[in-house]
C-alpha positions in Angstrom: 12.1 18.2 -23.2 9.2 15.7 -22.9 7.1 15.0 -19.8 7.3 11.8 -17.7 4.3 10.6 -15.7 3.3 7.9 -13.3 -0.2 6.8 -14.1 -2.7 5.0 -12.0 -5.9 3.4 -13.5 -8.6 1.7 -11.5 -12.0 0.1 -12.2 -12.8 -1.5 -8.8 -15.6 -4.1 -8.6 -18.7 -2.9 -6.6 -20.5 -4.9 -4.0 -21.9 -8.1 -5.6 -19.7 -7.5 -8.7 -21.3 -10.5 -10.5 -24.4 -8.3 -11.1 -22.4 -5.6 -12.9 -21.1 -5.3 -16.4 -17.5 -4.3 -15.9 -17.0 -2.5 -19.2 -20.0 -0.3 -18.5 -18.3 1.4 -15.6 -15.8 4.2 -15.9 -12.0 3.8 -15.3 -10.6 6.3 -12.8 -7.2 7.6 -14.2 -4.7 9.7 -12.2 -1.3 11.0 -13.3 1.6 12.3 -11.3 4.3 14.3 -12.9 7.9 13.0 -12.5 9.6 15.8 -14.5 10.7 16.4 -18.0 13.5 14.7 -19.9 15.2 15.0 -23.3 15.4 11.3 -24.2 13.8 8.0 -23.3 17.1 6.8 -21.8 17.2 9.7 -19.4 13.6 9.0 -18.4 14.4 5.3 -17.7 17.4 6.4 -15.7 15.2 8.7 -13.6 12.9 5.7 -12.9 15.6 3.8 -11.2 14.5 3.3 -7.6 10.9 4.0 -8.4 8.1 1.6 -7.5 7.5 -1.0 -10.3 4.7 -1.0 -12.8 2.0 -3.7 -12.8 -1.3 -4.6 -14.3 -4.2 -6.6 -12.8 -7.2 -7.2 -15.0 -7.9 -5.9 -18.5 -9.6 -3.0 -20.3 -12.9 -4.8 -20.6 -12.9 -6.2 -17.1 -11.9 -4.9 -13.6 -8.6 -3.1 -13.7 -5.8 -2.0 -11.4 -2.8 -0.7 -13.2 0.3 1.4 -12.6 2.4 2.5 -15.6 5.0 5.1 -16.5 4.4 7.3 -19.6 7.1 9.2 -21.4 5.8 11.5 -24.1 2.5 9.5 -24.1 4.3 6.2 -24.6 4.5 3.5 -22.0 8.0 2.8 -20.5 9.1 -0.7 -19.6 11.5 -0.7 -16.7 13.3 -3.7 -15.1 13.5 -4.2 -11.3 16.9 -5.7 -10.3 16.1 -6.2 -6.6 13.0 -6.4 -4.4 11.5 -3.0 -3.6 9.4 -2.1 -0.6 7.2 0.9 -0.8 7.4 3.2 2.3 3.8 4.5 2.3 2.0 3.9 5.6 -1.1 1.7 5.9 -4.4 3.4 4.9 -7.0 4.0 7.5 -9.1 1.1 6.2 -6.4 -1.4 7.2 -5.8 0.2 10.6 -9.5 0.0 11.4 -10.9 -3.0 9.6 -8.1 -5.4 8.9 -6.0 -5.8 12.1 -6.6 -7.7 15.3 -9.3 -10.2 16.4 -12.3 -11.0 14.3 -15.3 -13.4 14.6 -16.8 -15.5 11.8 -20.6 -15.0 11.3 -23.0 -17.8 11.8 -23.6 -19.8 8.5 -27.3 -19.4 9.1 -27.1 -15.9 7.6 -26.1 -17.2 4.2 -28.6 -20.1 4.4 -31.5 -17.7 5.2 -30.4 -15.3 2.4 -30.6 -18.1 -0.1 -33.9 -19.2 1.4 -35.4 -15.7 1.0 -34.4 -15.8 -2.7 -36.3 -19.1 -3.1 -39.4 -17.7 -1.3 -39.5 -14.7 -3.6 -39.6 -17.0 -6.6 -42.4 -19.0 -5.0 -44.3 -15.8 -4.4 -44.0 -14.6 -8.0 -45.1 -18.0 -9.3 -48.2 -17.9 -7.0 -49.1 -14.4 -8.1 -48.7 -15.5 -11.8 -50.9 -18.5 -11.0 -53.6 -16.4 -9.5 -53.4 -14.0 -12.5 -54.0 -16.7 -15.1 -56.5 -18.7 -13.0 -59.5 -17.1 -14.8 -58.1 -18.2 -18.1 -57.7 -21.7 -16.8 -61.3 -21.7 -15.5 -62.5 -20.5 -18.9 -60.9 -23.5 -20.6 -62.4 -25.8 -17.9 -58.9 -26.7 -16.5 -58.7 -27.7 -12.9 -57.4 -25.1 -10.5 -56.5 -25.4 -6.8 -56.0 -23.0 -3.9 -58.5 -20.3 -5.1 -60.8 -20.8 -2.2 -60.6 -18.2 0.5 -59.8 -18.4 4.2 -61.4 -15.9 6.6 -59.2 -14.3 9.2 -61.2 -11.8 11.3 -63.4 -9.7 9.0 -61.4 -10.3 5.8 -61.1 -13.2 3.3 -57.7 -14.2 2.0 -56.7 -16.6 -0.8 -55.8 -20.0 0.5 -52.4 -19.8 -1.1 -51.6 -16.8 1.2 -51.9 -19.1 4.2 -48.8 -21.0 3.0 -46.8 -18.3 1.2 -47.0 -15.4 3.8 -45.4 -17.5 6.6 -42.7 -18.5 4.2 -41.9 -14.8 3.6 -41.8 -13.8 7.3 -40.2 -16.9 8.7 -36.6 -16.2 7.4 -36.9 -12.5 8.3 -37.8 -13.4 11.9 -35.0 -16.0 12.0 -32.5 -13.4 10.7 -33.5 -11.0 13.5 -33.0 -13.8 16.0 -29.6 -14.7 14.4 -28.5 -11.0 14.7 -29.4 -10.9 18.3 -27.3 -14.1 18.9 -24.4 -12.4 17.0 -24.6 -9.4 19.3 -24.4 -11.7 22.3 -21.4 -13.5 20.8 -19.6 -10.1 20.3 -20.3 -9.1 23.9 -19.0 -12.4 25.3 -15.9 -12.1 23.1 -15.1 -8.6 24.2 -15.5 -9.5 27.9 -12.9 -12.3 27.3 -10.2 -9.7 26.3 -7.9 -12.2 24.6 -4.1 -11.6 24.6 -2.5 -10.8 21.2 -0.6 -13.7 19.6 3.2 -13.1 19.2 4.3 -13.3 15.6 8.0 -13.1 14.7 9.2 -13.0 11.0 12.5 -14.6 10.2 13.2 -12.4 7.1 11.7 -9.5 5.1 8.5 -10.4 3.2 8.8 -10.5 -0.6 5.8 -11.1 -3.0 7.2 -14.2 -4.7 9.0 -15.7 -1.7 7.7 -17.9 1.1 6.8 -16.2 4.4 8.6 -17.7 7.3 7.6 -16.9 10.9 7.2 -18.2 14.4 3.9 -17.9 16.2 3.1 -18.3 19.9 0.0 -17.8 22.0 0.5 -16.3 25.5 -3.0 -17.4 26.3 -4.4 -20.8 25.2 -8.0 -21.8 25.6 -9.0 -25.5 26.1 -11.9 -25.0 23.7 -9.4 -24.3 20.9 -8.9 -27.3 18.6 -6.2 -26.2 16.2 -4.8 -23.2 14.4 -4.3 -22.7 10.6 -2.1 -19.9 9.2 -3.1 -18.4 5.8 -1.3 -15.9 3.6 -3.7 -13.7 1.6 -3.3 -10.9 -0.9 -6.0 -8.8 -2.6 -7.1 -5.3 -3.7 -8.8 -2.9 -1.2 -11.3 -0.4 -2.5 -9.9 3.0 -3.5 -10.7 6.2 -1.6 -14.3 7.4 -2.4 -13.3 11.1 -2.2 -10.4 10.6 -4.7 -12.6 8.5 -7.0 -15.1 11.3 -7.2 -12.4 13.9 -7.8 -10.8 11.8 -10.5 -14.1 11.1 -12.3 -15.0 14.8 -12.0 -18.1 14.3 -9.9 -19.3 16.5 -7.0 -19.6 14.7 -3.7 -23.2 16.1 -3.2 -24.4 15.2 -6.7 -25.3 11.9 -8.3 -22.3 9.5 -8.2 -21.0 7.8 -11.2 -22.1 4.2 -12.1 -20.8 1.6 -9.6 -20.7 4.1 -6.7 -23.5 4.6 -4.1 -24.6 7.8 -2.5 -22.8 8.6 0.7 -23.8 6.3 3.6 -24.0 7.2 7.3 -20.7 6.6 9.0 -21.1 4.2 11.9 -17.5 4.5 13.0 -15.6 7.3 11.3 -15.4 9.1 8.0 -13.2 7.4 5.4 -14.3 3.8 5.9 -17.1 3.8 3.4 -15.6 2.7 0.1 -18.6 4.0 -1.9 -18.7 1.2 -4.3 -22.5 0.5 -4.0 -24.0 -0.4 -0.7 -25.1 -3.8 0.7 -25.4 -5.8 3.9 -21.8 -7.0 4.1 -21.9 -8.2 7.7 -24.4 -9.1 10.5 -25.3 -6.5 13.1 -22.2 -5.2 14.9 -21.6 -3.4 18.2 -21.0 0.3 17.4 -18.6 0.5 20.3 -16.0 -1.5 18.4 -14.2 0.8 15.9 -14.3 -1.0 12.5 -16.5 -3.9 13.6 -15.8 -7.5 14.6 -16.3 -9.2 11.3 -13.7 -9.3 8.6 -14.9 -8.1 5.2 -13.4 -10.1 2.3 -11.6 -8.1 -0.3 -13.6 -8.1 -3.6 -10.5 -9.3 -5.5 -8.3 -11.6 -3.5 -6.4 -14.9 -3.5 -4.9 -16.9 -0.7 -2.3 -19.6 -0.3 -2.7 -23.1 1.2 -3.4 -23.2 5.0 -0.6 -24.5 7.1 -1.3 -26.2 10.5 0.4 -24.5 13.4 2.4 -26.6 15.8 3.7 -25.2 19.1 7.4 -24.3 18.9 7.8 -25.1 15.2 8.2 -22.5 12.5 5.6 -21.8 9.8 6.4 -21.4 6.1 3.6 -20.0 4.0 3.9 -20.1 0.2 2.8 -17.1 -1.8 -0.1 -17.3 -4.3 0.7 -18.2 -7.9 1.1 -16.5 -10.3 3.0 -13.8 -8.5 1.2 -10.6 -7.3 2.6 -7.1 -6.7 3.9 -6.2 -3.2 2.1 -3.8 -0.8 0.7 -0.6 -2.4 -1.0 2.0 -0.2 -2.1 4.9 -2.3 -5.4 6.7 -2.8 -6.4 4.7 -5.9 -4.2 1.6 -5.9 -4.3 -0.5 -2.7 -2.7 -3.9 -2.9 -2.9 -5.5 0.6 -1.2 -8.5 2.1 -2.2 -10.1 5.4 -1.5 -13.2 7.4 -4.5 -14.8 9.1 -4.5 -17.2 12.0 -7.7 -19.2 12.0 -8.5 -20.7 15.4 -11.0 -23.5 15.2 -13.0 -23.7 18.4 -15.4 -26.3 19.9 -18.1 -23.8 20.5 -18.9 -20.3 19.2 -17.4 -20.6 15.7 -13.8 -19.9 14.6 -11.7 -16.9 15.7 -9.5 -14.9 13.3 -6.3 -13.0 14.1 -5.4 -10.7 11.2 -1.9 -9.4 10.8 -1.3 -6.9 8.0 2.0 -7.2 6.2 4.3 -4.9 4.4 5.5 -7.0 1.4 8.2 -6.0 -1.1 7.7 -6.1 -4.8 9.6 -9.0 -6.5 11.8 -8.6 -9.6 9.1 -10.2 -11.8 6.8 -8.0 -13.9 3.2 -8.7 -12.8 0.4 -8.8 -15.4 -2.6 -10.8 -14.3 -5.6 -11.0 -16.6 -7.8 -13.3 -14.6 -8.9 -11.9 -11.3 -10.5 -13.9 -8.4 -13.7 -12.1 -7.5 -15.5 -12.4 -4.2 -19.0 -11.4 -3.1 -18.1 -8.9 -0.4 -20.1 -10.4 2.5 -18.3 -11.4 5.7 -20.5 -14.5 6.1 -18.9 -16.0 2.9 -15.3 -15.4 4.0 -13.1 -17.9 6.0 -16.2 -20.0 6.9 
């Protein structure tokens, strides 16, 4: 008798994944025993009705994989009909990917880029001041070395121009965050009614999504509505990652994971894949926040313009993705987004999570669409 296992392997991209070398981070591997069988044919028979295997990424890049191993060898099984996994949504979906959301002001991204430029200017000025004695020694002309007196102290003239450049974007970001808090308060006071979404048939990963949408409440400031079908990978459970990688929660985390962060809403929402400012300031009274965080790996179909009383048909992304998976390590998430363009205040988002069945196709994607992780860069 030889053992049969279901194996999950994950190397999830941290925040700002472009700054990381994927193959330098560990792969979390977890196995589940499915019994023991005498032959490979018996093992394949036992896998009938099991969730299908799939692979996203590669060994040297980011990786999300589910396979079945018999006596250490991978088993290839065929799916004859679409299969829907019955696991319930994870807490992350219930708290941060369902309901109404705002889109941050684009000024956050503009100021972030501006700060990067200011830092470069500051470093160039410091280097210029450092080599200025050498330039003077060779009788080369130098500028900006004179001093400016403020109070009792003298400062280099360059500081008069550089220091305001450093503080200006920071002050503007503070003002922008205060404006965001005001927008959130105004939105919550509005208390919008939930859109009514009716699906004409069960959702399958490689089939179009057909639905009817109606809005019980329509605002005159709304210009149009676009419907978007999106699929991606959610971060795995931090606690399970640490357990799988054999690290203690109160000790130094493995590469790619941050130390435990204070929980603003509730325990379990911190993915632990390195910290960063993923959204502007949010009201703590709103569980999960009012800004939709983009999935670090995701792809979406073409937007379809909504017309009152007419059905919507959303095409799935190509090549085909797996259906919905909600486990501790592997989390493939599908959602339908209604983007409402408004005359004032930026666009609104209604996010509807979906339970999508696996198709009969075997999924093996090697090129994964990576995203930054900041809400200001998503759906703008």
